[in-house]
All heavy atoms as a GROMACS GRO file, in nm:
protein
  488
    1MET      N    1   6.091  11.987   6.032
    1MET     CA    2   6.208  11.951   6.112
    1MET      C    3   6.173  11.965   6.259
    1MET      O    4   6.114  12.063   6.301
    1MET     CB    5   6.324  12.042   6.076
    1MET     CG    6   6.446  12.018   6.162
    1MET     SD    7   6.583  12.134   6.144
    1MET     CE    8   6.597  12.156   5.971
    2GLU      N    9   6.211  11.867   6.336
    2GLU     CA   10   6.187  11.872   6.480
    2GLU      C   11   6.296  11.955   6.547
    2GLU      O   12   6.413  11.948   6.513
    2GLU     CB   13   6.188  11.731   6.537
    2GLU     CG   14   6.128  11.725   6.675
    2GLU     CD   15   6.102  11.582   6.717
    2GLU    OE1   16   6.066  11.499   6.633
    2GLU    OE2   17   6.118  11.556   6.838
    3LYS      N   18   6.255  12.033   6.646
    3LYS     CA   19   6.347  12.118   6.719
    3LYS      C   20   6.379  12.053   6.854
    3LYS      O   21   6.287  12.015   6.926
    3LYS     CB   22   6.287  12.256   6.743
    3LYS     CG   23   6.258  12.332   6.615
    3LYS     CD   24   6.192  12.463   6.648
    3LYS     CE   25   6.154  12.537   6.522
    3LYS     NZ   26   6.088  12.664   6.554
    4ILE      N   27   6.507  12.042   6.886
    4ILE     CA   28   6.550  11.981   7.011
    4ILE      C   29   6.630  12.082   7.091
    4ILE      O   30   6.716  12.151   7.037
    4ILE     CB   31   6.635  11.856   6.985
    4ILE    CG1   32   6.552  11.751   6.910
    4ILE    CG2   33   6.690  11.799   7.115
    4ILE    CD1   34   6.629  11.628   6.870
    5GLY      N   35   6.603  12.089   7.221
    5GLY     CA   36   6.679  12.172   7.311
    5GLY      C   37   6.781  12.086   7.384
    5GLY      O   38   6.755  11.969   7.414
    6PHE      N   39   6.897  12.142   7.411
    6PHE     CA   40   7.004  12.065   7.474
    6PHE      C   41   7.071  12.150   7.581
    6PHE      O   42   7.113  12.262   7.556
    6PHE     CB   43   7.107  12.025   7.368
    6PHE     CG   44   7.178  11.897   7.398
    6PHE    CD1   45   7.140  11.778   7.338
    6PHE    CD2   46   7.282  11.894   7.489
    6PHE    CE1   47   7.206  11.659   7.366
    6PHE    CE2   48   7.347  11.777   7.519
    6PHE     CZ   49   7.309  11.658   7.457
    7VAL      N   50   7.082  12.092   7.700
    7VAL     CA   51   7.150  12.156   7.812
    7VAL      C   52   7.257  12.059   7.860
    7VAL      O   53   7.227  11.942   7.884
    7VAL     CB   54   7.051  12.187   7.927
    7VAL    CG1   55   7.124  12.247   8.046
    7VAL    CG2   56   6.941  12.279   7.880
    8GLY      N   57   7.379  12.106   7.874
    8GLY     CA   58   7.489  12.022   7.918
    8GLY      C   59   7.581  11.991   7.803
    8GLY      O   60   7.578  11.881   7.747
    9LEU      N   61   7.659  12.089   7.764
    9LEU     CA   62   7.743  12.074   7.645
    9LEU      C   63   7.890  12.055   7.680
    9LEU      O   64   7.978  12.125   7.632
    9LEU     CB   65   7.724  12.195   7.553
    9LEU     CG   66   7.586  12.190   7.487
    9LEU    CD1   67   7.512  12.318   7.508
    9LEU    CD2   68   7.599  12.154   7.343
   10GLY      N   69   7.915  11.954   7.760
   10GLY     CA   70   8.053  11.915   7.788
   10GLY      C   71   8.102  11.825   7.676
   10GLY      O   72   8.051  11.828   7.564
   11ILE      N   73   8.198  11.742   7.705
   11ILE     CA   74   8.254  11.653   7.603
   11ILE      C   75   8.147  11.563   7.542
   11ILE      O   76   8.135  11.553   7.420
   11ILE     CB   77   8.368  11.569   7.663
   11ILE    CG1   78   8.485  11.659   7.702
   11ILE    CG2   79   8.415  11.462   7.565
   11ILE    CD1   80   8.593  11.592   7.785
   12MET      N   81   8.068  11.499   7.625
   12MET     CA   82   7.964  11.409   7.574
   12MET      C   83   7.850  11.487   7.507
   12MET      O   84   7.802  11.451   7.400
   12MET     CB   85   7.907  11.324   7.687
   12MET     CG   86   7.800  11.227   7.642
   12MET     SD   87   7.719  11.144   7.780
   12MET     CE   88   7.819  10.999   7.792
   13GLY      N   89   7.809  11.597   7.569
   13GLY     CA   90   7.698  11.676   7.515
   13GLY      C   91   7.728  11.736   7.380
   13GLY      O   92   7.642  11.738   7.292
   14LYS      N   93   7.849  11.786   7.362
   14LYS     CA   94   7.885  11.843   7.232
   14LYS      C   95   7.881  11.737   7.122
   14LYS      O   96   7.833  11.762   7.012
   14LYS     CB   97   8.023  11.909   7.236
   14LYS     CG   98   8.022  12.045   7.300
   14LYS     CD   99   8.158  12.111   7.288
   14LYS     CE  100   8.157  12.250   7.348
   14LYS     NZ  101   8.286  12.317   7.330
   15SER      N  102   7.931  11.619   7.151
   15SER     CA  103   7.929  11.511   7.052
   15SER      C  104   7.786  11.473   7.016
   15SER      O  105   7.753  11.454   6.898
   15SER     CB  106   8.003  11.388   7.106
   15SER     OG  107   8.138  11.417   7.125
   16MET      N  108   7.701  11.463   7.117
   16MET     CA  109   7.560  11.429   7.091
   16MET      C  110   7.491  11.538   7.011
   16MET      O  111   7.413  11.510   6.920
   16MET     CB  112   7.489  11.405   7.224
   16MET     CG  113   7.539  11.280   7.296
   16MET     SD  114   7.463  11.257   7.457
   16MET     CE  115   7.298  11.209   7.408
   17THR      N  116   7.520  11.664   7.045
   17THR     CA  117   7.461  11.776   6.972
   17THR      C  118   7.502  11.772   6.825
   17THR      O  119   7.418  11.787   6.737
   17THR     CB  120   7.507  11.909   7.036
   17THR    OG1  121   7.461  11.913   7.171
   17THR    CG2  122   7.451  12.028   6.962
   18ARG      N  123   7.628  11.750   6.800
   18ARG     CA  124   7.676  11.743   6.661
   18ARG      C  125   7.609  11.630   6.585
   18ARG      O  126   7.570  11.646   6.468
   18ARG     CB  127   7.828  11.728   6.659
   18ARG     CG  128   7.900  11.854   6.698
   18ARG     CD  129   8.051  11.836   6.692
   18ARG     NE  130   8.117  11.964   6.713
   18ARG     CZ  131   8.193  11.992   6.817
   18ARG    NH1  132   8.216  11.900   6.911
   18ARG    NH2  133   8.248  12.110   6.829
   19ASN      N  134   7.594  11.514   6.647
   19ASN     CA  135   7.529  11.401   6.581
   19ASN      C  136   7.383  11.430   6.551
   19ASN      O  137   7.332  11.393   6.445
   19ASN     CB  138   7.542  11.273   6.665
   19ASN     CG  139   7.681  11.216   6.660
   19ASN    OD1  140   7.754  11.232   6.561
   19ASN    ND2  141   7.722  11.147   6.766
   20LEU      N  142   7.314  11.497   6.642
   20LEU     CA  143   7.174  11.534   6.617
   20LEU      C  144   7.162  11.634   6.503
   20LEU      O  145   7.072  11.624   6.419
   20LEU     CB  146   7.110  11.589   6.745
   20LEU     CG  147   7.084  11.486   6.854
   20LEU    CD1  148   7.055  11.555   6.988
   20LEU    CD2  149   6.970  11.393   6.815
   21MET      N  150   7.254  11.730   6.496
   21MET     CA  151   7.251  11.826   6.385
   21MET      C  152   7.279  11.755   6.252
   21MET      O  153   7.215  11.784   6.151
   21MET     CB  154   7.351  11.940   6.409
   21MET     CG  155   7.305  12.036   6.516
   21MET     SD  156   7.401  12.188   6.529
   21MET     CE  157   7.561  12.128   6.582
   22LYS      N  158   7.374  11.661   6.252
   22LYS     CA  159   7.404  11.584   6.130
   22LYS      C  160   7.282  11.504   6.084
   22LYS      O  161   7.264  11.481   5.965
   22LYS     CB  162   7.520  11.489   6.154
   22LYS     CG  163   7.654  11.556   6.160
   22LYS     CD  164   7.764  11.455   6.188
   22LYS     CE  165   7.897  11.524   6.216
   22LYS     NZ  166   8.000  11.427   6.259
   23ALA      N  167   7.199  11.462   6.180
   23ALA     CA  168   7.079  11.386   6.148
   23ALA      C  169   6.964  11.475   6.100
   23ALA      O  170   6.857  11.426   6.066
   23ALA     CB  171   7.035  11.305   6.270
   24GLY      N  172   6.986  11.607   6.101
   24GLY     CA  173   6.887  11.698   6.046
   24GLY      C  174   6.800  11.771   6.146
   24GLY      O  175   6.708  11.844   6.108
   25TYR      N  176   6.828  11.754   6.275
   25TYR     CA  177   6.749  11.824   6.376
   25TYR      C  178   6.800  11.967   6.395
   25TYR      O  179   6.919  11.993   6.383
   25TYR     CB  180   6.756  11.752   6.511
   25TYR     CG  181   6.687  11.618   6.508
   25TYR    CD1  182   6.760  11.501   6.490
   25TYR    CD2  183   6.549  11.609   6.523
   25TYR    CE1  184   6.698  11.378   6.487
   25TYR    CE2  185   6.486  11.486   6.520
   25TYR     CZ  186   6.560  11.372   6.502
   25TYR     OH  187   6.499  11.250   6.498
   26GLU      N  188   6.707  12.056   6.426
   26GLU     CA  189   6.742  12.193   6.461
   26GLU      C  190   6.773  12.194   6.610
   26GLU      O  191   6.687  12.158   6.691
   26GLU     CB  192   6.626  12.287   6.428
   26GLU     CG  193   6.654  12.432   6.459
   26GLU     CD  194   6.539  12.521   6.418
   26GLU    OE1  195   6.504  12.522   6.298
   26GLU    OE2  196   6.482  12.586   6.507
   27LEU      N  197   6.895  12.233   6.647
   27LEU     CA  198   6.938  12.227   6.787
   27LEU      C  199   6.940  12.364   6.850
   27LEU      O  200   7.001  12.457   6.799
   27LEU     CB  201   7.078  12.167   6.797
   27LEU     CG  202   7.086  12.020   6.839
   27LEU    CD1  203   7.049  11.999   6.983
   27LEU    CD2  204   7.010  11.931   6.748
   28HIS      N  205   6.873  12.375   6.964
   28HIS     CA  206   6.872  12.494   7.046
   28HIS      C  207   6.946  12.458   7.173
   28HIS      O  208   6.918  12.353   7.233
   28HIS     CB  209   6.728  12.537   7.078
   28HIS     CG  210   6.653  12.581   6.957
   28HIS    ND1  211   6.620  12.713   6.936
   28HIS    CD2  212   6.605  12.512   6.850
   28HIS    CE1  213   6.555  12.723   6.821
   28HIS    NE2  214   6.544  12.602   6.768
   29ILE      N  215   7.040  12.541   7.214
   29ILE     CA  216   7.125  12.505   7.327
   29ILE      C  217   7.129  12.615   7.432
   29ILE      O  218   7.104  12.732   7.404
   29ILE     CB  219   7.270  12.474   7.281
   29ILE    CG1  220   7.335  12.598   7.217
   29ILE    CG2  221   7.271  12.356   7.186
   29ILE    CD1  222   7.484  12.581   7.187
   30TYR      N  223   7.160  12.571   7.554
   30TYR     CA  224   7.186  12.664   7.663
   30TYR      C  225   7.314  12.620   7.734
   30TYR      O  226   7.333  12.501   7.760
   30TYR     CB  227   7.073  12.669   7.766
   30TYR     CG  228   7.116  12.740   7.892
   30TYR    CD1  229   7.128  12.878   7.893
   30TYR    CD2  230   7.151  12.669   8.005
   30TYR    CE1  231   7.174  12.944   8.007
   30TYR    CE2  232   7.196  12.734   8.119
   30TYR     CZ  233   7.207  12.872   8.119
   30TYR     OH  234   7.253  12.936   8.230
   31ALA      N  235   7.400  12.715   7.763
   31ALA     CA  236   7.520  12.692   7.843
   31ALA      C  237   7.542  12.818   7.926
   31ALA      O  238   7.510  12.929   7.882
   31ALA     CB  239   7.640  12.665   7.755
   32ARG      N  240   7.594  12.802   8.046
   32ARG     CA  241   7.619  12.919   8.132
   32ARG      C  242   7.719  13.014   8.068
   32ARG      O  243   7.709  13.136   8.083
   32ARG     CB  244   7.669  12.875   8.268
   32ARG     CG  245   7.563  12.811   8.353
   32ARG     CD  246   7.616  12.774   8.489
   32ARG     NE  247   7.723  12.675   8.473
   32ARG     CZ  248   7.803  12.635   8.570
   32ARG    NH1  249   7.790  12.684   8.691
   32ARG    NH2  250   7.895  12.544   8.548
   33THR      N  251   7.817  12.959   7.998
   33THR     CA  252   7.922  13.041   7.937
   33THR      C  253   7.918  13.023   7.785
   33THR      O  254   7.957  12.918   7.733
   33THR     CB  255   8.061  12.999   7.991
   33THR    OG1  256   8.056  13.001   8.134
   33THR    CG2  257   8.169  13.093   7.941
   34LYS      N  258   7.869  13.125   7.716
   34LYS     CA  259   7.854  13.117   7.571
   34LYS      C  260   7.986  13.088   7.501
   34LYS      O  261   7.991  13.015   7.403
   34LYS     CB  262   7.792  13.246   7.518
   34LYS     CG  263   7.761  13.242   7.370
   34LYS     CD  264   7.693  13.369   7.323
   34LYS     CE  265   7.660  13.360   7.176
   34LYS     NZ  266   7.594  13.482   7.128
   35ALA      N  267   8.094  13.144   7.552
   35ALA     CA  268   8.225  13.126   7.488
   35ALA      C  269   8.265  12.979   7.478
   35ALA      O  270   8.334  12.940   7.384
   35ALA     CB  271   8.332  13.205   7.564
   36LYS      N  272   8.220  12.897   7.572
   36LYS     CA  273   8.256  12.755   7.571
   36LYS      C  274   8.182  12.674   7.465
   36LYS      O  275   8.219  12.561   7.437
   36LYS     CB  276   8.231  12.694   7.708
   36LYS     CG  277   8.325  12.746   7.815
   36LYS     CD  278   8.301  12.678   7.947
   36LYS     CE  279   8.399  12.730   8.052
   36LYS     NZ  280   8.377  12.665   8.183
   37VAL      N  281   8.078  12.732   7.406
   37VAL     CA  282   8.001  12.660   7.304
   37VAL      C  283   8.003  12.730   7.168
   37VAL      O  284   7.925  12.697   7.079
   37VAL     CB  285   7.856  12.635   7.350
   37VAL    CG1  286   7.852  12.540   7.468
   37VAL    CG2  287   7.784  12.764   7.383
   38GLU      N  288   8.094  12.826   7.151
   38GLU     CA  289   8.103  12.898   7.024
   38GLU      C  290   8.127  12.803   6.907
   38GLU      O  291   8.078  12.826   6.797
   38GLU     CB  292   8.214  13.004   7.029
   38GLU     CG  293   8.182  13.124   7.116
   38GLU     CD  294   8.072  13.214   7.061
   38GLU    OE1  295   8.034  13.203   6.943
   38GLU    OE2  296   8.024  13.298   7.139
   39ASP      N  297   8.202  12.694   6.930
   39ASP     CA  298   8.228  12.600   6.822
   39ASP      C  299   8.099  12.534   6.774
   39ASP      O  300   8.076  12.521   6.653
   39ASP     CB  301   8.331  12.494   6.865
   39ASP     CG  302   8.296  12.423   6.995
   39ASP    OD1  303   8.212  12.472   7.072
   39ASP    OD2  304   8.355  12.315   7.019
   40VAL      N  305   8.013  12.496   6.865
   40VAL     CA  306   7.886  12.432   6.828
   40VAL      C  307   7.792  12.534   6.764
   40VAL      O  308   7.719  12.502   6.670
   40VAL     CB  309   7.822  12.365   6.951
   40VAL    CG1  310   7.692  12.297   6.915
   40VAL    CG2  311   7.917  12.264   7.013
   41ILE      N  312   7.795  12.657   6.813
   41ILE     CA  313   7.713  12.764   6.754
   41ILE      C  314   7.756  12.787   6.609
   41ILE      O  315   7.672  12.798   6.520
   41ILE     CB  316   7.723  12.894   6.836
   41ILE    CG1  317   7.661  12.874   6.975
   41ILE    CG2  318   7.654  13.010   6.764
   41ILE    CD1  319   7.690  12.987   7.074
   42SER      N  320   7.885  12.788   6.585
   42SER     CA  321   7.935  12.810   6.448
   42SER      C  322   7.897  12.695   6.354
   42SER      O  323   7.896  12.712   6.233
   42SER     CB  324   8.086  12.831   6.448
   42SER     OG  325   8.154  12.711   6.480
   43GLU      N  326   7.865  12.580   6.411
   43GLU     CA  327   7.824  12.464   6.332
   43GLU      C  328   7.673  12.460   6.309
   43GLU      O  329   7.622  12.371   6.242
   43GLU     CB  330   7.870  12.335   6.399
   43GLU     CG  331   8.022  12.324   6.404
   43GLU     CD  332   8.070  12.208   6.491
   43GLU    OE1  333   7.993  12.111   6.512
   43GLU    OE2  334   8.184  12.215   6.539
   44GLY      N  335   7.600  12.555   6.370
   44GLY     CA  336   7.457  12.565   6.342
   44GLY      C  337   7.363  12.561   6.460
   44GLY      O  338   7.242  12.579   6.444
   45ALA      N  339   7.413  12.535   6.580
   45ALA     CA  340   7.326  12.534   6.697
   45ALA      C  341   7.281  12.677   6.729
   45ALA      O  342   7.354  12.773   6.705
   45ALA     CB  343   7.399  12.475   6.817
   46ILE      N  344   7.162  12.689   6.785
   46ILE     CA  345   7.105  12.819   6.819
   46ILE      C  346   7.117  12.838   6.970
   46ILE      O  347   7.059  12.761   7.048
   46ILE     CB  348   6.958  12.827   6.774
   46ILE    CG1  349   6.951  12.806   6.622
   46ILE    CG2  350   6.896  12.960   6.815
   46ILE    CD1  351   6.814  12.772   6.571
   47PHE      N  352   7.189  12.940   7.011
   47PHE     CA  353   7.215  12.966   7.153
   47PHE      C  354   7.103  13.047   7.217
   47PHE      O  355   7.049  13.139   7.155
   47PHE     CB  356   7.348  13.041   7.169
   47PHE     CG  357   7.383  13.069   7.312
   47PHE    CD1  358   7.440  12.971   7.390
   47PHE    CD2  359   7.358  13.194   7.368
   47PHE    CE1  360   7.472  12.996   7.524
   47PHE    CE2  361   7.390  13.220   7.500
   47PHE     CZ  362   7.446  13.120   7.578
   48HIS      N  363   7.071  13.011   7.342
   48HIS     CA  364   6.972  13.086   7.420
   48HIS      C  365   7.036  13.128   7.552
   48HIS      O  366   7.122  13.059   7.606
   48HIS     CB  367   6.848  13.001   7.446
   48HIS     CG  368   6.772  12.970   7.321
   48HIS    ND1  369   6.684  13.059   7.263
   48HIS    CD2  370   6.773  12.862   7.241
   48HIS    CE1  371   6.634  13.006   7.153
   48HIS    NE2  372   6.686  12.885   7.138
   49ASN      N  373   6.992  13.239   7.605
   49ASN     CA  374   7.048  13.295   7.728
   49ASN      C  375   6.993  13.234   7.856
   49ASN      O  376   7.043  13.263   7.964
   49ASN     CB  377   7.027  13.447   7.731
   49ASN     CG  378   7.109  13.515   7.624
   49ASN    OD1  379   7.228  13.491   7.611
   49ASN    ND2  380   7.045  13.600   7.545
   50SER      N  381   6.890  13.150   7.847
   50SER     CA  382   6.835  13.084   7.965
   50SER      C  383   6.775  12.950   7.924
   50SER      O  384   6.738  12.930   7.808
   50SER     CB  385   6.728  13.170   8.033
   50SER     OG  386   6.610  13.172   7.955
   51VAL      N  387   6.762  12.862   8.022
   51VAL     CA  388   6.700  12.731   7.996
   51VAL      C  389   6.555  12.751   7.955
   51VAL      O  390   6.506  12.686   7.863
   51VAL     CB  391   6.710  12.640   8.119
   51VAL    CG1  392   6.634  12.511   8.097
   51VAL    CG2  393   6.855  12.610   8.153
   52GLY      N  394   6.485  12.841   8.022
   52GLY     CA  395   6.345  12.867   7.991
   52GLY      C  396   6.325  12.916   7.849
   52GLY      O  397   6.232  12.873   7.780
   53GLU      N  398   6.412  13.007   7.807
   53GLU     CA  399   6.405  13.059   7.670
   53GLU      C  400   6.428  12.946   7.570
   53GLU      O  401   6.359  12.937   7.468
   53GLU     CB  402   6.512  13.167   7.654
   53GLU     CG  403   6.514  13.237   7.521
   53GLU     CD  404   6.626  13.339   7.513
   53GLU    OE1  405   6.630  13.430   7.597
   53GLU    OE2  406   6.709  13.326   7.422
   54CYS      N  407   6.522  12.861   7.600
   54CYS     CA  408   6.553  12.746   7.513
   54CYS      C  409   6.432  12.652   7.506
   54CYS      O  410   6.390  12.611   7.398
   54CYS     CB  411   6.676  12.675   7.565
   54CYS     SG  412   6.733  12.537   7.463
   55ALA      N  413   6.377  12.616   7.621
   55ALA     CA  414   6.265  12.522   7.627
   55ALA      C  415   6.141  12.572   7.554
   55ALA      O  416   6.066  12.493   7.497
   55ALA     CB  417   6.231  12.491   7.772
   56ALA      N  418   6.121  12.703   7.554
   56ALA     CA  419   6.004  12.760   7.489
   56ALA      C  420   6.008  12.745   7.337
   56ALA      O  421   5.904  12.756   7.272
   56ALA     CB  422   5.992  12.907   7.527
   57GLU      N  423   6.123  12.718   7.281
   57GLU     CA  424   6.140  12.714   7.136
   57GLU      C  425   6.142  12.574   7.076
   57GLU      O  426   6.149  12.559   6.955
   57GLU     CB  427   6.270  12.785   7.096
   57GLU     CG  428   6.274  12.932   7.133
   57GLU     CD  429   6.175  13.014   7.054
   57GLU    OE1  430   6.152  12.984   6.935
   57GLU    OE2  431   6.118  13.108   7.112
   58VAL      N  432   6.138  12.470   7.161
   58VAL     CA  433   6.164  12.335   7.111
   58VAL      C  434   6.049  12.238   7.136
   58VAL      O  435   5.960  12.264   7.215
   58VAL     CB  436   6.294  12.279   7.172
   58VAL    CG1  437   6.411  12.366   7.134
   58VAL    CG2  438   6.285  12.265   7.322
   59ASP      N  439   6.057  12.124   7.066
   59ASP     CA  440   5.959  12.017   7.083
   59ASP      C  441   6.000  11.919   7.194
   59ASP      O  442   5.916  11.854   7.254
   59ASP     CB  443   5.944  11.939   6.952
   59ASP     CG  444   5.900  12.030   6.837
   59ASP    OD1  445   5.800  12.102   6.854
   59ASP    OD2  446   5.967  12.030   6.732
   60ALA      N  447   6.130  11.906   7.216
   60ALA     CA  448   6.182  11.813   7.318
   60ALA      C  449   6.311  11.871   7.375
   60ALA      O  450   6.383  11.944   7.308
   60ALA     CB  451   6.210  11.676   7.255
   61MET      N  452   6.339  11.835   7.502
   61MET     CA  453   6.461  11.881   7.568
   61MET      C  454   6.545  11.761   7.610
   61MET      O  455   6.490  11.659   7.653
   61MET     CB  456   6.428  11.960   7.695
   61MET     CG  457   6.377  12.101   7.673
   61MET     SD  458   6.500  12.216   7.613
   61MET     CE  459   6.609  12.234   7.752
   62ILE      N  460   6.677  11.776   7.599
   62ILE     CA  461   6.771  11.677   7.648
   62ILE      C  462   6.862  11.748   7.745
   62ILE      O  463   6.912  11.857   7.718
   62ILE     CB  464   6.855  11.616   7.533
   62ILE    CG1  465   6.764  11.544   7.434
   62ILE    CG2  466   6.962  11.523   7.589
   62ILE    CD1  467   6.835  11.497   7.308
   63SER      N  468   6.887  11.685   7.860
   63SER     CA  469   6.974  11.744   7.961
   63SER      C  470   7.081  11.643   7.999
   63SER      O  471   7.050  11.531   8.042
   63SER     CB  472   6.891  11.782   8.084
   63SER     OG  473   6.975  11.829   8.186
   64ILE      N  474   7.207  11.682   7.986
   64ILE     CA  475   7.320  11.599   8.028
   64ILE      C  476   7.401  11.685   8.123
   64ILE      O  477   7.485  11.763   8.081
   64ILE     CB  478   7.408  11.558   7.908
   64ILE    CG1  479   7.328  11.497   7.797
   64ILE    CG2  480   7.523  11.472   7.956
   64ILE    CD1  481   7.336  11.350   7.780
   65VAL      N  482   7.368  11.677   8.251
   65VAL     CA  483   7.439  11.759   8.349
   65VAL      C  484   7.494  11.674   8.463
   65VAL      O  485   7.453  11.564   8.483
   65VAL     CB  486   7.350  11.872   8.406
   65VAL    CG1  487   7.317  11.971   8.297
   65VAL    CG2  488   7.224  11.817   8.465
   0.00000   0.00000   0.00000
């Protein structure tokens, strides 16, 4: 399974993240405020405390900021 990192989980980013998870990708995410992405975390995304930490774990990064 390919691992994808995602930064920018607003309305568009959350939808894209969910679609990528449905397609079978492992999603690693970063957001400044963890509470705002708890819904995506509960659906299977892996939260990281920094962009660097997130990038170190993935094969590709997507940024929607």
